NUVEX-799795 format. One line per 2 residues: number of its first residue (from 1); for each residue x, z, y of N, C-alpha, C. Coordinates in steps of 0.2 Angstrom, whole numbers, plus 5000, padded with zeros to 4 digits. Atoms other than C-alpha are relative to their C-alpha. Example, Ala and Ser with C-alpha at 12.3 -4.5 7.8 and 13.67 -1.06 7.14 Angstrom:
1	5004,5000,4994,5062,5039,4978,5004,5000,5006  4996,4999,4994,5068,5036,4995,4996,5003,5005
//
This chain:
1	5006,5004,5000,5129,4829,4890,4996,5001,5005  5004,5001,4995,5118,4823,4902,4994,4997,4998
3	5006,5001,5003,5102,4823,4894,4995,5001,5004  5007,4998,4997,5083,4825,4900,5001,5008,5002
5	5001,4993,5000,5084,4843,4897,5005,5005,5002  4995,4998,4996,5101,4847,4904,4999,5003,5007
7	5001,4996,4994,5101,4860,4917,5004,4998,5006  4997,5001,4993,5107,4852,4932,5000,5003,5005
9	4998,4995,4994,5114,4862,4946,4997,4996,5006  5002,5003,4994,5102,4858,4960,5001,5002,5007
11	4997,4998,4994,5109,4856,4977,4995,5003,5005  5003,4997,4995,5103,4868,4991,5000,4996,5007
13	5000,5002,4992,5097,4861,5008,5003,5004,5004  4997,4997,4995,5108,4865,5021,4999,4997,5006
15	5002,5002,4992,5104,4865,5040,5006,4997,5002  4994,5003,4996,5115,4856,5052,5004,5005,5003
17	4996,4996,4998,5121,4871,5059,5005,5004,4995  4997,4998,5006,5127,4877,5042,5006,4996,4998
19	4994,5004,5000,5137,4862,5040,5005,5001,5004  4995,5000,4996,5145,4863,5056,5004,5008,5000
21	4997,4992,5001,5149,4882,5052,5000,5005,5006  5001,4995,4994,5141,4891,5067,4993,5003,4997
23	5005,4996,5002,5128,4904,5064,4993,4999,5004  5006,5001,4996,5116,4900,5079,4998,4993,4999
25	5003,5007,5002,5104,4886,5076,5001,4995,5004  4997,5005,4995,5110,4871,5084,4992,4995,5000
27	5006,5004,4999,5093,4860,5081,4995,5004,5005  5004,4995,4995,5083,4875,5091,5003,4998,5006
29	4997,4999,4992,5095,4876,5105,5000,4991,5002  5000,5007,4997,5095,4855,5106,4992,4999,5002
31	5008,4999,4998,5075,4857,5106,4998,5003,5006  5002,4996,4994,5075,4869,5120,5004,4996,5005
33	4996,5004,4995,5088,4857,5130,4996,4995,5002  5004,5007,4999,5077,4841,5128,4994,5004,5003
35	5007,4997,4995,5061,4853,5134,5001,5004,5006  4998,4997,4993,5070,4860,5149,4997,4997,5005
37	5002,5003,4994,5063,4857,5166,5005,4996,5004  4994,5004,4996,5079,4850,5173,5002,4993,4996
39	5000,5006,5004,5080,4837,5158,4993,4996,5000  5006,5002,4998,5063,4834,5157,4999,4993,4996
41	5000,5007,5004,5065,4819,5143,5003,4994,5003  4998,5005,4994,5073,4809,5157,5008,4999,4996
43	4993,5001,5002,5091,4812,5150,5001,5002,4992  4999,4999,5007,5099,4812,5132,5004,5005,4999
45	4995,4994,5002,5105,4828,5124,5004,4999,4993  4996,5002,5005,5118,4823,5112,5000,5006,4994
47	4999,4994,5005,5119,4834,5094,5007,5003,5002  4993,4996,4999,5138,4837,5098,4999,5005,5006
49	5000,4995,4994,5133,4845,5115,4996,5006,4998  5002,4994,5004,5121,4856,5107,5004,5004,4995
51	4996,4997,5005,5133,4860,5093,5006,5004,5005  4994,4996,4996,5146,4865,5107,4997,5006,5004
53	5003,4994,4997,5133,4876,5116,4999,5005,4996  5001,4994,5004,5128,4886,5101,5008,5003,4998
55	4995,4997,5001,5147,4888,5097,5002,5004,5006  4998,4999,4995,5150,4893,5114,4996,5008,5001
57	5005,4994,5000,5135,4906,5114,5002,5005,4995  4999,4995,5005,5140,4913,5097,5008,5003,5002
59	4994,4996,4999,5158,4917,5103,4999,5005,5006  5001,4993,4995,5152,4927,5119,4997,5004,4997
61	5004,4995,5003,5140,4935,5108,5004,5006,4996  4994,4996,5004,5154,4941,5096,5004,5004,5006
63	4997,4998,4995,5164,4945,5111,4998,5007,5004  5006,4995,4997,5150,4955,5120,4999,5006,4995
65	5001,4996,5006,5147,4965,5103,5006,5005,4999  4991,4997,5002,5166,4969,5100,5000,5005,5007
67	4999,4994,4995,5167,4977,5118,4994,5004,5000  5005,4995,4999,5150,4985,5117,5002,5005,4993
69	4998,4995,5003,5156,4993,5102,5006,5006,5000  4994,4996,4996,5172,5000,5109,4997,5005,5004
71	5003,4995,4995,5161,5007,5123,4996,5005,4997  5004,4995,5004,5150,5015,5111,5004,5006,4998
73	4996,4996,5004,5164,5022,5102,5003,5005,5005  4997,4995,4995,5173,5029,5117,4995,5005,5004
75	5005,4995,4998,5157,5037,5123,4997,5004,4995  5002,4997,5005,5154,5044,5107,4994,5000,4998
77	5005,5002,5003,5139,5035,5102,5000,4997,4994  5000,5004,5006,5134,5029,5086,4997,4993,4999
79	5004,5006,5000,5123,5016,5090,5000,4996,5007  5000,5005,4995,5124,5000,5102,4995,5000,5004
81	5005,5000,4996,5113,5003,5116,5000,4995,5007  4998,5004,4992,5110,4992,5133,5003,5002,5004
83	4996,4997,4995,5119,5004,5142,5007,4999,4998  4994,5001,5002,5134,5001,5130,5003,4993,5003
85	4998,5007,4998,5133,4982,5133,5000,5000,5007  4999,4999,4991,5131,4985,5154,5007,5003,4999
87	4993,4998,4998,5147,4995,5153,5005,4996,4996  4995,5005,5004,5156,4983,5141,5001,4994,5004
89	5000,5006,4996,5151,4968,5152,5003,5002,5007  4997,4998,4993,5156,4978,5169,5007,5001,4998
91	4993,4998,5000,5173,4983,5161,5003,4994,5000  4996,5006,5000,5178,4965,5158,4998,4996,5006
93	5000,5002,4994,5183,4955,5172,4996,4992,4999  5003,5006,5000,5177,4938,5165,4993,5000,4999
95	5008,5000,5001,5160,4944,5159,4997,5001,5006  5004,4999,4995,5156,4952,5175,5000,4996,5006
97	5001,5006,4996,5159,4936,5185,4995,4996,4997  5004,5004,5004,5150,4927,5173,4992,5002,5000
99	5008,4998,4999,5133,4938,5174,5000,5005,5007  5001,4998,4993,5135,4941,5193,4993,4998,5002
101	5007,5002,4997,5118,4943,5201,4993,5001,4994  5005,5000,5005,5110,4945,5184,4997,5007,5000
103	5002,4992,5002,5099,4961,5178,4998,5000,4994  5000,4998,5008,5100,4969,5161,4995,5006,5000
105	5004,4994,5002,5085,4979,5158,5002,5007,4996  4999,4993,5004,5085,4998,5150,5008,5001,5000
107	4993,4999,5000,5103,4997,5155,5003,5007,5005  4998,4994,4994,5104,5011,5170,5004,4996,5005
109	4998,5002,4995,5114,5009,5184,5008,5000,4999  4992,5000,5000,5133,5006,5188,5003,5000,5007
111	4997,4999,4995,5142,5013,5201,5006,5000,5002  4994,5005,4998,5156,5002,5206,5006,5003,4996
113	4994,4998,5004,5171,5013,5199,4998,5006,4995  5002,4995,5004,5161,5023,5186,5005,5000,4994
115	4997,5000,5007,5172,5017,5172,5008,5003,5000  4994,5000,4997,5188,5021,5184,5000,5008,5001
117	5000,4994,4998,5194,5039,5188,5000,5002,5007  5001,4999,4993,5190,5046,5204,5006,5001,5005
119	4996,5000,4997,5202,5043,5217,5005,4995,4999  4996,5005,5003,5210,5029,5208,5002,4994,5006
121	4997,5004,4994,5221,5018,5219,5002,4994,4996  4999,5007,5004,5220,5004,5206,4997,4993,5004
123	5004,5005,4997,5217,4986,5213,4994,4997,4996  5005,5002,5004,5207,4983,5198,4993,5004,5001
125	5007,4995,4999,5194,4996,5203,4997,4997,5007  5003,5002,4995,5182,4996,5217,5003,5000,5007
127	4997,5001,4993,5187,4989,5234,4997,5005,5005  5002,4996,4994,5187,5002,5248,4997,4997,5006
129	5004,5003,4994,5175,5000,5262,5004,4999,5006  4994,5000,4994,5186,4994,5277,4996,4996,5006
131	5005,5004,4994,5180,4989,5296,5006,4994,5000  4996,5006,4997,5188,4973,5303,5006,5004,5005
133	4993,4997,4996,5206,4976,5310,4998,4999,5008  5001,5000,4993,5205,4981,5328,4995,5003,5004
135	5006,4997,4998,5188,4989,5329,5000,5007,5000  5000,4992,5000,5185,5008,5331,4992,5001,4997
137	5005,4998,5004,5174,5014,5317,5001,5007,4997  5000,4994,5001,5172,5032,5314,4994,5004,4998
139	5006,4996,5001,5161,5046,5306,4995,4998,4996  5006,5004,5006,5151,5034,5294,5001,5003,4994
141	4999,4998,5009,5147,5040,5276,5001,4992,4998  4998,5006,5003,5155,5024,5268,4996,5000,4994
143	5003,5001,5008,5145,5027,5252,4993,4997,5003  5008,5003,4997,5129,5021,5263,5000,4993,5004
145	5000,5007,4994,5135,5005,5273,5001,4996,4994  4998,5005,5005,5133,4990,5263,4996,4994,5004
147	5002,5006,4995,5130,4976,5277,5003,4994,4998  4997,5006,5001,5133,4959,5273,5002,4995,5006
149	4998,5004,4993,5133,4951,5291,5002,5004,5005  4998,4997,4995,5141,4955,5305,4995,5004,5006
151	5005,4999,4995,5131,4966,5318,5005,5003,5007  4999,4999,4995,5134,4969,5336,4997,5007,5004
153	5003,4994,4996,5129,4986,5344,5001,5000,5006  4999,5002,4992,5127,4985,5362,4997,5007,5003
155	5004,4994,4997,5122,4999,5375,4994,4999,5004  5007,5000,4997,5106,4992,5380,4996,4998,4994
157	5004,5000,5006,5092,4994,5368,4993,4999,5002  5008,5003,4998,5073,4988,5370,4997,5006,4997
159	5005,4995,5003,5059,5002,5369,4995,4996,4997  5005,5003,5004,5044,4999,5359,4995,4997,5005
161	5005,5004,4995,5033,4994,5375,5004,4995,5003  4997,5007,4997,5047,4980,5379,5004,5002,5007
163	4995,4998,4995,5056,4991,5393,5006,5001,4998  4993,4999,5002,5075,4991,5393,5003,5007,5002
165	4996,4994,4998,5084,5007,5394,5007,5001,4998  4995,4999,5001,5101,5010,5395,5004,5005,4997
167	4997,4995,5005,5109,5021,5380,5006,4999,4998  4994,5000,5001,5126,5024,5377,5001,5001,4991
169	5000,4999,5008,5130,5021,5358,5004,5007,4998  4997,4996,5003,5135,5036,5348,5007,5001,5000
171	4993,5001,5002,5153,5039,5346,5003,5001,4993  4999,4998,5007,5151,5044,5328,4998,4993,4996
173	5000,5006,5003,5146,5026,5325,5003,4994,5003  4995,5005,4999,5153,5011,5334,5001,5000,5008
175	5000,4999,4994,5159,5010,5351,4996,4994,5004  5005,5005,4997,5148,4999,5365,5004,4994,4998
177	4997,5007,5000,5151,4981,5362,5004,4999,4994  4996,5003,5004,5161,4982,5348,4997,4997,4994
179	5002,5004,5005,5159,4972,5332,5003,5001,4993  4998,4997,5006,5161,4979,5315,4997,4995,4993
181	5003,5002,5006,5159,4970,5298,5003,5004,4994  5000,4995,5005,5156,4981,5283,4999,4995,4993
183	5000,5005,5005,5159,4973,5265,5002,5005,4994  4998,4996,5007,5156,4983,5249,5000,4996,4994
185	4999,5004,5006,5162,4976,5233,4999,5005,4994  4999,4997,5006,5158,4983,5217,5002,4997,4994
187	4996,5003,5007,5169,4973,5205,5006,4998,5002  4994,5001,4998,5187,4970,5205,5002,4994,5004
189	4998,5005,4996,5195,4960,5219,5004,4996,4997  4995,5006,5003,5204,4943,5213,5006,5002,5001
191	4993,4997,5000,5222,4947,5209,5004,4994,5003  4996,5004,4998,5236,4938,5216,5001,4995,4995
193	4997,5004,5006,5241,4923,5206,5008,5001,4997  4992,4997,5002,5257,4926,5195,5004,4993,5001
195	4996,5006,5000,5272,4914,5198,5001,4997,4994  4998,5002,5007,5277,4902,5185,5007,4999,5000
197	4992,4998,5002,5296,4904,5188,5001,5008,4999  4998,4992,5001,5305,4919,5182,5002,5004,5007
199	4998,4997,4993,5308,4932,5196,5008,5000,5002  4993,5000,4998,5324,4932,5204,5003,5008,5000
201	4997,4993,5001,5337,4946,5201,4999,5004,5007  5000,4995,4993,5333,4961,5213,4992,5000,5003
203	5008,5001,4997,5313,4955,5217,4996,5005,4997  5006,4996,5004,5299,4967,5212,4994,4998,5004
205	5006,5000,4998,5281,4962,5214,4996,5002,4996  5005,4996,5003,5268,4973,5210,4993,4996,5000
207	5006,5005,5000,5252,4963,5204,4994,5005,4998  5006,4996,5001,5240,4976,5197,5002,5007,4998
209	4998,4992,5002,5239,4995,5195,4995,5003,4999  5005,4996,5004,5227,5007,5188,5002,5007,5000
211	4997,4995,5002,5226,5026,5187,4995,5004,4995  5005,4998,5005,5219,5033,5171,4997,5008,5003
213	5004,4994,4998,5208,5049,5170,5005,5006,5001  4995,4996,5000,5224,5059,5166,5004,5002,5006
215	4996,5000,4993,5230,5055,5183,5008,4995,4999  4995,5004,5000,5244,5044,5176,4999,4992,5002
217	5002,5006,4996,5246,5027,5185,5003,4995,4997  4996,5005,5004,5250,5012,5176,5000,4993,5005
219	4999,5006,4995,5257,4997,5187,5002,4994,4994  4997,5006,5003,5261,4979,5181,5004,4996,5005
221	4994,5003,4996,5276,4971,5189,5002,4994,4997  4996,5005,5001,5285,4955,5188,5006,5000,5003
223	4994,5000,4998,5302,4958,5190,5005,5000,4995  4995,4997,5004,5319,4962,5183,5000,5006,4999
225	5000,4994,5001,5318,4977,5174,5006,5004,5003  4993,4997,4996,5336,4982,5181,4999,5001,5007
227	5002,5000,4992,5328,4981,5198,4995,5005,5001  5006,4995,4998,5314,4994,5196,5004,5006,5000
229	4997,4993,5001,5319,5012,5200,4994,5003,4996  5005,4996,5004,5312,5024,5187,5005,5003,4996
231	4997,4995,5002,5318,5038,5177,5002,4997,4995  4998,5003,5006,5320,5029,5161,4997,4993,4999
233	5001,5007,5003,5320,5011,5153,4998,5001,4994  5002,5001,5006,5312,5007,5137,5004,4994,4997
235	4997,5007,5002,5323,4994,5126,4999,5000,4993  5002,5001,5007,5315,4988,5111,5006,4997,4995
237	4995,5001,5004,5328,4986,5097,4999,5000,4994  5002,5000,5007,5330,4987,5078,5002,5007,4998
239	4998,4992,5004,5337,5002,5067,5005,5002,5003  4994,4996,4997,5352,5004,5078,5001,5000,5008
241	5000,5000,4992,5356,5007,5096,5004,4994,5003  4997,5007,4999,5360,4990,5101,4996,4997,5007
243	5002,5004,4994,5357,4978,5117,5000,4992,4997  4999,5007,5002,5352,4963,5107,4994,4996,5002
245	5005,5006,4999,5336,4956,5113,5000,4999,5009  5000,5003,4993,5332,4948,5130,5001,5007,5004
247	4999,4994,4995,5329,4966,5139,5007,5001,4999  4994,4997,5003,5343,4974,5130,5007,4996,5005
249	4995,5003,4998,5355,4959,5135,5000,5000,5008  5000,4999,4993,5349,4960,5154,5003,5007,5002
251	4996,4992,4999,5354,4980,5155,5007,5000,4998  4992,4999,5001,5371,4977,5147,5003,4994,5004
253	4995,5004,4996,5375,4962,5158,4999,5004,5009  5002,4998,4994,5369,4973,5174,5006,5007,4998
255	4997,4996,5002,5376,4989,5166,5009,5000,5000  4993,5001,5001,5393,4982,5162,5004,5004,4995
257	4996,4996,5004,5407,4991,5155,4999,5007,5000  5002,4994,5001,5401,5008,5159,4995,5001,4996
259	5004,4998,5006,5385,5006,5148,5002,4998,4994  4997,5001,5007,5395,4998,5135,5003,5005,4997
261	4996,4994,5002,5406,5012,5134,4996,5005,4998  5004,4994,5002,5393,5024,5133,4997,5000,4993
263	5003,5001,5007,5385,5017,5117,5006,4998,4995  4995,5002,5004,5402,5013,5110,5003,5007,4996
265	4997,4994,5003,5405,5031,5105,4998,5001,4992  5000,4998,5007,5405,5039,5088,4993,5000,4998
267	5007,4997,5001,5388,5046,5091,4995,4994,4999  5005,5005,5001,5378,5030,5094,5003,4994,4996
269	4998,5006,5003,5388,5018,5084,4996,5002,4992  5003,4999,5006,5382,5027,5068,4993,5003,4999
271	5006,4996,5001,5365,5033,5073,4995,4993,4997  5006,5006,5003,5350,5025,5064,4994,5002,5002
273	5006,4999,4997,5333,5024,5072,4995,4999,4995  5003,5002,5004,5320,5026,5060,4994,4996,5001
275	5006,5003,4998,5304,5015,5059,4996,5002,5004  5003,4997,4995,5294,5017,5074,5003,5006,5004
277	4997,4995,4998,5305,5029,5080,5004,4999,5007  4998,5000,4993,5314,5032,5097,5006,5005,5001
279	4995,4995,4997,5330,5039,5104,5002,5000,5006  4998,5000,4993,5338,5043,5120,5007,4998,5002
281	4992,5000,4997,5355,5037,5128,5001,5000,5007  5000,5000,4992,5361,5038,5145,5001,4992,5003
283	5001,5008,4996,5359,5023,5158,5005,5000,5005  4994,5001,4994,5376,5022,5165,5001,4993,5002
285	4999,5007,4998,5377,5008,5177,4994,4997,5004  5007,5003,4997,5358,5007,5181,4997,5004,5004
287	5003,4995,4995,5346,5013,5192,4996,5007,4996  5002,4996,5004,5338,5023,5178,5004,5006,4998
289	4996,4994,5003,5344,5040,5171,5001,5000,4993  5001,5000,5006,5340,5037,5153,4998,4993,4997
291	5003,5007,5004,5336,5022,5140,4997,5003,4993  5004,4999,5007,5324,5024,5126,5001,4995,4996
293	4999,5007,5004,5329,5013,5112,4994,5002,4994  5006,5000,5004,5313,5010,5101,5001,4995,4995
295	4999,5003,5005,5313,5003,5083,4993,4997,4999  5006,5003,5001,5297,4992,5084,4999,4996,4995
297	5001,5003,5006,5289,4985,5070,4999,4992,5001  5003,5008,4999,5286,4966,5066,4993,4999,4998
299	5007,5002,5001,5270,4957,5067,4997,4999,4991  5002,5001,5007,5271,4953,5048,5000,5005,4995
301	4999,4994,5004,5273,4970,5042,4992,5004,5000  5006,4999,5001,5259,4978,5034,4996,5007,5005
303	5002,4996,4994,5248,4990,5048,5004,5000,5006  4996,5001,4995,5258,4983,5060,4997,5001,5007
305	5002,4998,4993,5246,4987,5075,5001,5009,5000  4997,4992,5001,5247,5006,5069,5007,5002,5002
307	4992,4997,4999,5265,5006,5069,5003,4999,5008  4999,5001,4992,5267,4998,5087,4997,5007,5003
309	5002,4995,4996,5255,5012,5093,5004,5006,4999  4997,4994,5000,5265,5025,5085,5007,4999,5003
311	4994,5001,4996,5282,5017,5092,4997,5003,5007  5002,4998,4994,5273,5020,5109,5000,5006,5001
313	5000,4993,4999,5269,5037,5105,5007,5003,5000  4994,4996,5001,5286,5042,5100,5004,5000,5005
315	4997,5001,4993,5292,5034,5116,4998,5005,5005  5003,4995,4995,5281,5045,5126,5001,5007,4998
317	4997,4994,5001,5286,5059,5117,5007,5002,5000  4994,4999,4996,5304,5057,5123,5000,5001,5007
319	5000,4999,4992,5298,5055,5140,4998,5008,5001  5003,4993,5000,5288,5072,5138,5005,5005,4999
321	4994,4995,5002,5303,5080,5131,5005,5001,5005  4996,5001,4994,5314,5074,5145,4998,5002,5006
323	5003,4999,4994,5302,5079,5158,5001,4995,5006  4999,5004,4995,5302,5063,5166,4994,4998,5004
325	5006,5001,4996,5290,5057,5180,4999,4993,5000  5001,5008,5000,5292,5037,5178,5005,4997,4995
327	4997,5004,5005,5295,5025,5164,4999,4993,5003  5002,5007,5001,5297,5006,5164,5002,4997,4994
329	4999,5003,5008,5295,4996,5149,4997,4994,4999  5004,5008,5002,5292,4978,5143,4995,5000,4995
331	5005,5000,5006,5280,4972,5131,5003,5001,4995  4996,4999,5006,5286,4980,5116,4996,4996,4995
333	5004,5004,5006,5283,4968,5100,4999,4992,5002  5003,5008,4999,5279,4952,5108,5006,4995,5001
335	4995,5004,4997,5296,4946,5110,5002,4997,4992  4996,5002,5005,5308,4944,5093,4995,5003,4994
337	5003,4998,5005,5295,4953,5083,4993,4997,4998  5005,5005,5000,5282,4940,5086,4992,5002,5000
339	5007,4997,4999,5266,4951,5091,4997,4995,5004  5004,5004,4995,5253,4941,5099,5000,5003,5007
341	5000,4996,4993,5253,4945,5118,4995,5005,5001  5008,4998,4998,5235,4950,5120,5000,5007,4995
343	5000,4994,5005,5237,4962,5103,5006,5004,5003  4995,4994,4997,5253,4970,5110,4997,5004,5006
345	5004,4995,4994,5245,4974,5126,4994,5003,4999  5006,4996,5001,5229,4980,5120,5003,5007,4996
347	4996,4995,5003,5240,4991,5108,5004,5006,5004  4997,4995,4995,5251,4998,5121,4995,5004,5003
349	5004,4997,4995,5237,5002,5133,4997,5005,4997  5003,4996,5005,5228,5010,5120,5003,5006,4998
351	4995,4994,5001,5242,5021,5114,5001,5003,5005  4998,4995,4994,5246,5027,5131,4993,5004,5002
353	5006,4997,4999,5228,5030,5135,4999,5006,4996  5001,4995,5006,5225,5039,5119,5006,5007,5001
355	4995,4994,5001,5241,5050,5120,4999,5005,5007  5001,4995,4993,5238,5057,5138,4992,5002,5001
357	5007,4997,4999,5219,5059,5136,5000,5007,4995  5000,4993,5005,5223,5072,5121,5004,5004,5002
359	4994,4995,4998,5236,5081,5130,4997,5004,5007  5002,4996,4994,5232,5094,5144,5006,4998,5006
361	4994,5002,4994,5240,5089,5162,5006,5005,5001  4995,4996,5000,5251,5104,5161,5007,4999,4995
363	4997,5000,5006,5260,5098,5145,5006,4993,5001  4995,5007,4998,5268,5081,5154,5002,5001,5007
365	4997,5001,4994,5277,5076,5169,4999,4995,5003  5000,5007,4998,5275,5058,5170,4994,4998,5005
367	5006,5002,4995,5266,5051,5185,4998,4992,4999  5000,5008,5000,5269,5031,5183,5003,4999,4995
369	4997,5004,5006,5271,5020,5169,4999,4993,5002  5000,5006,4998,5278,5003,5174,5001,4995,4995
371	4999,5007,5005,5276,4986,5163,5003,4995,5004  4996,5005,4997,5289,4976,5168,5000,4993,4996
373	5001,5005,5003,5286,4958,5164,5003,4994,5003  4996,5005,4996,5295,4942,5168,4996,4992,4999
375	5003,5006,5002,5284,4927,5160,4992,5000,5003  5007,4999,4998,5266,4922,5167,4996,5001,4995
377	5005,4998,5005,5257,4923,5151,4999,5008,4999  4999,4992,5001,5263,4941,5148,4996,5003,5006
379	5002,4997,4994,5258,4945,5166,4993,5000,4999  5006,5001,5001,5241,4937,5164,4997,5005,4995
381	5003,4997,5006,5238,4945,5148,4999,5008,5002  5000,4992,4997,5242,4964,5155,4995,5002,5005
383	5004,4999,4995,5233,4961,5170,4993,5000,4997  5005,5000,5003,5217,4957,5160,4999,5006,4997
385	5001,4995,5004,5219,4970,5147,5000,5007,5003  5000,4995,4997,5223,4983,5160,4992,5002,5004
387	5005,4998,4997,5207,4979,5169,4994,5002,4996  5005,4998,5004,5196,4981,5154,5000,5005,4996
389	4998,4994,5004,5204,4995,5147,4994,5005,5001  5006,4994,5002,5189,5009,5142,5004,5005,4999
391	4998,4992,5004,5195,5027,5141,4994,5004,4997
//
């Protein structure tokens, strides 16, 4: 019945931003845009433009809050402070470029490589101060040089009264007449662009590297995994010791009959790899000595991220048990197991960092872990996640 006394449900008034599905107020942003001195009511600001700007601001805010929470958690803080936000922005390559030249109050100072280990040889860390090639520079404290323009130090200097006195430049500065340009960069340098085509067999291209606090060096290579010299290779597979995936097929193609005969024995034919487990076999016919076969989870499984991190931990346990010094691995899980590439990269890097962070240096011998990739998207994802990794 629809009489006068029927309690019809009244519709609540919804704002424009609520209808659009964003949290940030679109009308307020549009009002500020129209009142800006650059617009000055002479140009029209459409509602869709303000809506797009509100969505972008909301997305950037969510990303910064996520990174800030991770930074606060890694620094064992219960609250997100301006310092946490500052460290999160400086740890991300894109946000660092976006906020370049801006000042964040109450956030403290950021000393170049504060988030990286001392003595890191990473290309994603602070750039070393270098003189122009061909010039003689010695004896200077590099931490105090920050000259943006070139200066010429000559043997003739002027006194306060205007008289010219000939004085030789000290040897610990710059030779007379020499011209040196000093550049101090506190943010990561631009990485070389990744190639669109797949790497040729036998070619190895190092794109990025970084040294963790534990002393383990992480490198991103675009190459054929069989062309990389390492103590062992990681082969993502299923519950059996097989070379079924793309990485395994390449290993079997290079290893040939020697590698096939090694796993054709009774020991490996009936071996079952448990979920998230890892087993080791000889790498006959390859540059490596061992192959670690891991049973990585699928993206559709429950707690797939935790299982992938456990798989990485089990692989590193095998490396520690064999006392190996170098490991070459692909992007585990992002192939046939359908993990998103950025999720797989984040999980693998976080698992490696946590594993060696909780171990004393005397318990492991590994010095270098190499991520061998072949496609442009995986290369870009690993380079980005390696640069923003917070220990």
